[in-house]
N, C-alpha and C positions, 0 to 999 in steps of 0.2 A: 725795556719791551713795547712796544704797540701792540695793542691787542685789541680784537674784535668781538662785542656780543653776535651770537647769530640762533637763533628759533627755529628749529626743523621742524617739517611736520610733526602733529601728534598721529599714531602714538610710536612715541620715539623713546627710550628709556638708555642713554649714553653710558653713563655707569655700569649697568647691567652689560652691554654690548661692548664696550670698553675692558671690561673686565673678562668677557670671556676670552679676547683676543692677548690681554695678557697672564690667562693660563697656560697659556703654553708654551710662553718666555720665565723660562727659569730664572733664580736667583731674581727676580725683578720684584725688589715690593717696595707698596710706595702709600704715602697719609691717603691720596684718594687716586683714583685709576686717571691716567694720563696718557693719550696715545703719542708717539713723536713717531711721525714719518717722512724718510727723504722722499722729496723729490724735485721736479723743474719747474720754474716760472720763469718763461719766456727761454728757453734754454738752460738756464743758471739752478744748479745745486741748489737749491736753499729745507733747511726742516720746518716742517709745519709743528707744532705740538697743539693737542685739543683737549682743554680739561674742562668740567662742568664751571655750570657757571652760578648753581646755585638756584635754587627756585622749582621750577618746572624741570623736570628729568630730561624735555628735550630741546634746554637748553645750553650753551656750550659755549666757549671761548676761546678763542681762535688766535694765536698769534707766530710768527716766523723767525727765524735766523738763517741768514740774515734777514733785516724787517722785508716786508712787503706789502703794498698796500690790499686794503681788505675788497676791491674787486677781480684781483688777481688771488686772491687766497680760499676766498667763499666761494666760489664755483670749484673748485680741487674738495675743499673740506667734504661739501655737499656729495661730491662724486666719490669719496672714499667714504663715506657715511651711511651710502645706500639710500638718499633722501629718496630718492625715486621710485623706491619697491614700497608700495603702499601696502600695509600689513591689514587694512580692513577688512575688506573681502577675504582675506584669509581666518581673519579669527571668526568672523562670521559663517565661515563655513566650518574651523574646527572646533566651531562650539556643541557643535551636535554630532562630534565623534568624541567615543566614550575614553579614548588614551589621549588625545589632542587636544581635548576639550579642559580639563585639567591643568594637561601641562601646559598650556597656552597662557592659562591664566598668572601662573606662577611666573612665568619668563613673557610678561606684558611688555610690549617695545622694544623685546630685542632683535635686532638687526647684524648680520654679518659685515667687517668692515672690507674693502678691497683695498688690490695695490692702486698708485694713483694711475698707471699708465696701463695700458693695455699688449703693450712689448715687455713688461715686467710678466704679467700676468699669463701669458703664453711661456714666458722663459719657468716660472713657475710649474704650469703644467708639463711641460717637457720633463723636467727632471723629475716628478713625483711620479712619471709612469714606471709601474714595476716592482719599485723599490721602498721602504719603509720611510718613514712620512720623516723619523730622526735625519736618515741618511739623506734624504731629498734635503732638509736645512743645511746639515752642513753642506753639500754641497752647492747649494744656491748661494748662503753665506762665502764661500770659496770666490763665485762666480764674481757677485758684487765688491768685494775689495778688492779681487785683480783688475775688475773692469771699471768699477765706480769711482763716484768721489765722494770723499769724507768731510763734513760740516756740523764742528763740534762733537767729535765722537759719535756723530748718525751717517751713517753709510746712505749714497744717493742710488739708485739704480743708474747701468752706465747707457747713453742714448744709440741709436739703433744702429747709427753709424761707426760707433766701438765695436759692438760683435758682428758688424757687418763685415769689418775689414780684421778681425782676431784671426790667429791659426790655429787649427784644429789641435796640433801640441799643446796650445796656451790653453785651450775651452778644455779639451783631456785632463791636463795638471790641473783642473780643478778639482777631479772626480767624475767627468762624465765619460760616459763610453762614448766612443767612436761615433757610433748614430745619432747620438742624443746630440754630440758637440756638432755634428753637421746639419740636427734639424734646426740647429738652436740660430746656426748663422744663416742657415735658408731663410727662414723663419724673419731675421732680419731683415735682410737684405730685401726680403716681400716687401717688409713697411717702409726700406728708407726708396728705395723705385716707385712707392703707391701701387706695386701690386695687389701689397694685401691691405684696403683702404682702414684703417683701424678705427678712425675716429667715425668714419664710414658704417662699423659693423654696431657703433650704437644704437645706431638708428634703422638698423634691417629687423624685421622679421625671428622670427626662432631658425624656421625650416631652413632661410638665405644663409642665415650665419653659419648652420650645420654644411650647407651645402659648400660653402667658400669655404669653410675647415677646412672639411674630408676629400677635398682636391691635393694639400700639399701632404707632400710626404713627411713621415711620423704621427700624423694625425689620425686617430679612429673613433668608435664612437663612446669611449671613457673620456677620452680629451675634450671634444668637441662640447660634451654636457656638463664636464664639470669646469668647463671656459664658460661656457654660458652661463651657470649660474653663481659660479663664485667671481667672474669678472664683471656681467653683465647684468649679475642680480635677475635672472629671467626666473621668474619662479615656478615651472614647472618644470626645468630642466632637471634630469634624476640622473647620473651616473649610476646605472640601478646593480653594475656588474663591479663596485666599485665595493671593497674587502670589507671596509671598515661600516659602508651602507648596509652589507649585506648584514654584518653583527649587530648591526645598531637596530636595525627594523625585527631581525628577530629577535632579541631580547625583550622587545618594548609591543611587536604586532603580531610576533608569531611565538612559539613554544617555548621562548627563552632560547633558542640554540639560532643558529647563521642559517639564514635563507638561500635560496638562489634569487638569481637575478629575476628570473621571471617571478618568484612570488615574492620580492620587493615590489614588483608594479602592479600584482595583484594586490597589495594588500596596502600599498599608496592609493589606488584608485579613487577610495571613495574622495579623496583630497585634490585631486586636479579641479583646478589650472593649478595648484599652489601645492605639486610633488616635494620639489626638492625642497621650496621651504619646510613643508614639513620633516623631511628627513634631515636638514637641518635644526630645526629643534627639538629630535628625537634626539640627538648628538649631544650637541647644548646644555642637555636636562642630565644626560650622562655624567658630561664633563664639568659640568658646575656642582655635581652633587644634589643635586632638588629632589632628594628623593621623597621626600615629606611636604 
């Protein structure tokens, strides 16, 4: 299989970042951290594989099945690995913080990965509203298996026209509530028609993205902030009312107990304009067990 070397802008640690992602996937054990993600290249379902290249932590090797040229794969890999998020100013700010300073040194080069398409990100957001992460992942898996494509054992998220044409009954069979089924189909139709310009969102300021998303039925502050931080890697986006964030921020920056959304914003204010990244680092430190 044809493979391509890619050096990502430091600071970046692929093994650490991939290890964080894989920590959420039960039963996956490999000698080295390898990310396999279903993507679409010129509309065709493809599985892209990213693994360490050896040497600097920021070097990776990319390949795909079916094979695709580097000119098509490299931009996808850069997007999935959040290369556009520059951690250097965050680290300069965090080093002055009594909790985030030592913590970031332990997690140096960690970045979140993200779905290859913003339509998939939007579907994840809607699915995860007001239910447990485990339940949401089960539903997401059913959606992709019902409407997506399989390539060598990996599933590729469906195209907008497939979800736009899906019946509400079929969507509900995946475990969605009636309203969430409507939200996903409506968003897909907006993306398909161009009313919601997903590619254009990548270039728009945070406040413009917020206004565009909040105009859509089913989208509130939590959904919008989650989309910004997870899908667009906007460093200051902060879903402060998220139960998990309230718990983690309380553990590290409060008195060890869950805090309110207002307290989340107050406790992370010294990390502005990187509050979302700071919350992610607290979560990652907890999930990876980096207590020492």
